[in-house]
DSSP file (Angstrom, degrees, kcal/mol; ACC not computed):
  #  RESIDUE AA STRUCTURE BP1 BP2  ACC     N-H-->O    O-->H-N    N-H-->O    O-->H-N    TCO  KAPPA ALPHA  PHI   PSI    X-CA   Y-CA   Z-CA
    1    1 A X              0   0    0      0, 0.0    47,-0.2     0, 0.0    49,-0.0   0.000 360.0 360.0 360.0 123.8   10.2  109.9  130.6
    2    2 A X        -     0   0    0      1,-0.1    47,-0.2    45,-0.1     3,-0.1  -0.174 360.0-145.9 -59.9 151.6   10.3  113.0  132.7
    3    3 A X  S    S+     0   0    0     45,-2.5     2,-0.3     1,-0.3    46,-0.2   0.712  85.7  11.3 -83.0 -28.0    7.1  114.9  133.8
    4    4 A X  E     -a   49   0A   0     44,-1.6    46,-2.9     2,-0.0     2,-0.4  -0.991  64.8-150.2-154.4 140.1    8.8  118.3  133.6
    5    5 A X  E     -a   50   0A   0     -2,-0.3     2,-0.5    44,-0.2    46,-0.2  -0.950   7.7-167.3-116.9 136.6   12.1  119.8  132.3
    6    6 A X  E     -a   51   0A   0     44,-3.1    46,-2.5    -2,-0.4     2,-0.4  -0.988  10.0-150.9-120.2 121.5   13.8  122.7  133.8
    7    7 A X  E     -a   52   0A   0     -2,-0.5     2,-0.3    44,-0.2    46,-0.2  -0.775  19.2-176.7 -96.0 135.1   16.7  124.5  131.8
    8    8 A X        -     0   0    0     44,-2.9    46,-0.3    -2,-0.4     3,-0.3  -0.849  29.6-134.5-125.7 165.4   19.3  126.1  133.9
    9    9 A X  S    S+     0   0    0     -2,-0.3     2,-0.5     1,-0.2    -1,-0.1   0.826 101.0  34.1 -81.7 -39.1   22.4  128.3  133.0
   10   10 A X    >>  +     0   0    0      1,-0.2     4,-1.6    42,-0.1     3,-1.4  -0.645  64.0 174.0-130.9  73.1   24.8  126.6  135.4
   11   11 A X  H 3> S+     0   0    0     -2,-0.5     4,-2.8    -3,-0.3     5,-0.2   0.839  80.4  58.2 -47.3 -44.1   24.0  122.9  135.8
   12   12 A X  H 3> S+     0   0    0      1,-0.2     4,-1.7     2,-0.2    -1,-0.3   0.822 107.2  49.7 -65.8 -31.1   27.1  122.1  138.0
   13   13 A X  H <> S+     0   0    0     -3,-1.4     4,-1.8     2,-0.2    -1,-0.2   0.875 112.2  45.0 -66.2 -44.7   25.8  124.8  140.5
   14   14 A X  H  X S+     0   0    0     -4,-1.6     4,-3.0     2,-0.2     5,-0.2   0.936 113.1  53.3 -69.4 -45.6   22.2  123.3  140.7
   15   15 A X  H  X S+     0   0    0     -4,-2.8     4,-2.3     1,-0.2    -2,-0.2   0.902 107.2  50.7 -53.3 -46.1   23.7  119.8  141.0
   16   16 A X  H  X S+     0   0    0     -4,-1.7     4,-2.3    -5,-0.2    -1,-0.2   0.894 111.5  47.9 -61.6 -41.8   25.9  120.9  143.9
   17   17 A X  H  X S+     0   0    0     -4,-1.8     4,-2.4     2,-0.2    -2,-0.2   0.892 110.4  51.6 -60.6 -44.0   22.9  122.3  145.6
   18   18 A X  H  <>S+     0   0    0     -4,-3.0     5,-2.0     2,-0.2     4,-0.3   0.927 112.6  45.2 -60.5 -47.1   20.8  119.2  145.0
   19   19 A X  H ><5S+     0   0    0     -4,-2.3     3,-1.1     1,-0.2    -1,-0.2   0.877 110.4  54.0 -66.7 -38.4   23.5  117.0  146.5
   20   20 A X  H 3<5S+     0   0    0     -4,-2.3    -1,-0.2     1,-0.3    -2,-0.2   0.921 108.0  50.9 -60.2 -42.1   24.0  119.3  149.4
   21   21 A X  T 3<5S-     0   0    0     -4,-2.4    -1,-0.3    -5,-0.2    -2,-0.2   0.567 114.9-119.5 -67.7 -10.4   20.2  119.1  150.2
   22   22 A X  T < 5 +     0   0    0     -3,-1.1     2,-0.4    -4,-0.3    -3,-0.2   0.712  55.0 160.5  74.0  19.5   20.5  115.3  150.1
   23   23 A X      < -     0   0    0     -5,-2.0    -1,-0.2    -6,-0.2    -2,-0.1  -0.617  43.7-118.2 -78.4 124.9   18.1  114.9  147.3
   24   24 A X        -     0   0    0     -2,-0.4     2,-0.5    -3,-0.1    18,-0.5  -0.389  21.1-135.7 -66.6 145.1   18.5  111.5  145.6
   25   25 A X        -     0   0    0      1,-0.1    16,-0.2    16,-0.1     3,-0.1  -0.893  14.3-167.2-102.5 124.4   19.6  111.8  141.8
   26   26 A X  S    S+     0   0    0     14,-2.5     2,-0.3    -2,-0.5    15,-0.2   0.746  72.0   6.2 -81.7 -28.7   17.5  109.3  139.6
   27   27 A X  E    S-B   40   0A   0     13,-1.1    13,-1.9     3,-0.0    -1,-0.3  -0.974  93.2 -53.7-161.5 135.4   19.7  109.7  136.6
   28   28 A X  E     -B   39   0A   0     -2,-0.3    11,-0.2     1,-0.3     2,-0.2  -0.388  24.2-127.5  91.8-165.5   22.9  111.3  135.6
   29   29 A X  E     +     0   0A   0      9,-0.7     2,-0.4    -2,-0.1    -1,-0.3   0.513  65.3 167.9 -59.6 148.7   24.5  113.7  135.5
   30   30 A X  E     -B   38   0A   0      8,-2.8     8,-2.0    -2,-0.2     2,-0.7  -0.999  40.1-140.1-140.3 138.2   25.0  112.8  131.9
   31   31 A X  E     -B   37   0A   0     -2,-0.4     6,-0.2     6,-0.2     2,-0.1  -0.875  30.6-149.6 -93.7 113.9   26.3  114.5  128.8
   32   32 A X    >   -     0   0    0      4,-3.3     3,-1.6    -2,-0.7     4,-0.1  -0.404  21.9-115.8 -85.8 160.6   23.9  113.4  126.0
   33   33 A X  T 3  S+     0   0    0      1,-0.3    -1,-0.1     2,-0.1    -2,-0.0   0.700 111.9  61.9 -70.6 -16.3   25.1  113.1  122.3
   34   34 A X  T 3  S-     0   0    0      2,-0.2    -1,-0.3     1,-0.0     3,-0.1   0.297 125.9 -91.5 -97.3   9.3   22.8  116.0  121.2
   35   35 A X  S <  S+     0   0    0     -3,-1.6    20,-3.0     1,-0.3     2,-0.5   0.703  85.1 124.0  95.8  16.9   24.5  118.6  123.4
   36   36 A X  E     - C   0  54A   0     18,-0.2    -4,-3.3    19,-0.1     2,-0.4  -0.948  40.8-162.9-115.0 137.0   22.5  118.5  126.6
   37   37 A X  E     +BC  31  53A   0     16,-2.8    16,-2.0    -2,-0.5     2,-0.3  -0.967  31.1 149.6-111.3 136.1   23.9  117.8  129.9
   38   38 A X  E     -BC  30  52A   0     -8,-2.0    -8,-2.8    -2,-0.4    -9,-0.7  -0.937  32.1-160.0-159.5 164.6   21.3  116.8  132.5
   39   39 A X  E     -BC  28  51A   0     12,-1.8    12,-3.0    -2,-0.3     2,-0.4  -0.927  21.7-132.1-147.0 160.3   20.3  114.8  135.7
   40   40 A X  E     +BC  27  50A   0    -13,-1.9   -14,-2.5    -2,-0.3   -13,-1.1  -0.924  23.7 172.5-111.9 144.3   16.9  113.7  137.0
   41   41 A X  E     - C   0  49A   0      8,-2.3     8,-3.5    -2,-0.4     2,-0.5  -0.829  30.1-115.9-133.6 176.5   15.4  114.1  140.5
   42   42 A X  E     - C   0  48A   0    -18,-0.5     6,-0.2    -2,-0.3   -18,-0.1  -0.970  23.0-134.8-114.1 127.4   11.9  113.4  141.9
   43   43 A X    >   -     0   0    0      4,-2.6     3,-3.1    -2,-0.5     4,-0.0  -0.313  40.9 -88.3 -73.3 171.2    9.7  116.2  143.3
   44   44 A X  T 3  S+     0   0    0      1,-0.3    -1,-0.1     2,-0.1    -2,-0.0   0.641 130.1  54.6 -54.8 -17.9    7.8  115.7  146.6
   45   45 A X  T 3  S-     0   0    0      2,-0.1    -1,-0.3     0, 0.0    -2,-0.0   0.350 120.8-106.5 -98.6   3.9    4.9  114.2  144.6
   46   46 A X  S <  S+     0   0    0     -3,-3.1     2,-0.2     1,-0.3    -2,-0.1   0.410  71.1 143.3  85.1   3.0    7.1  111.5  142.9
   47   47 A X        -     0   0    0      1,-0.1    -4,-2.6    -5,-0.0     2,-0.4  -0.552  54.4-116.6 -76.5 142.2    7.1  113.2  139.5
   48   48 A X  E     - C   0  42A   0    -47,-0.2   -45,-2.5    -6,-0.2   -44,-1.6  -0.629  28.7-160.8 -81.4 130.8   10.4  112.9  137.6
   49   49 A X  E     -aC   4  41A   0     -8,-3.5    -8,-2.3    -2,-0.4     2,-0.5  -0.937   6.6-151.6-118.9 122.8   12.0  116.3  136.9
   50   50 A X  E     -aC   5  40A   0    -46,-2.9   -44,-3.1    -2,-0.5     2,-0.6  -0.828  10.4-167.7 -91.8 123.7   14.7  116.7  134.2
   51   51 A X  E     +aC   6  39A   0    -12,-3.0   -12,-1.8    -2,-0.5     2,-0.3  -0.974  23.8 164.6-114.8 117.9   17.2  119.5  135.1
   52   52 A X  E     -aC   7  38A   0    -46,-2.5   -44,-2.9    -2,-0.6     2,-0.3  -0.827  31.2-159.6-134.9 167.6   19.3  120.4  132.0
   53   53 A X  E     - C   0  37A   0    -16,-2.0   -16,-2.8    -2,-0.3     2,-0.4  -0.985  23.4-127.7-143.8 140.3   21.6  122.7  130.4
   54   54 A X  E       C   0  36A   0     -2,-0.3   -18,-0.2   -46,-0.3   -19,-0.1  -0.734 360.0 360.0 -88.0 135.0   22.5  123.1  126.7
   55   55 A X              0   0    0    -20,-3.0    -1,-0.1    -2,-0.4   -19,-0.1   0.411 360.0 360.0-109.9 360.0   26.3  123.1  126.1
C-alpha cells in the first residue's frame, strides 16, 4: 500500500524522467481496470509513492 499518491497529467512524461534519472520502479507502469495508469517508486526515506493518471 503506497504511503503517498501523486496525480499527474502526463504519466508517460513523468515515467520517462524517472527512468532517465535512474530511479528504480517498484511496480508498473500498469493500467488498472478502474481507469488508472500508474507506477510506484520509493522516496529517499523508503516510502512508497504512487504516481498516477486517470485515463
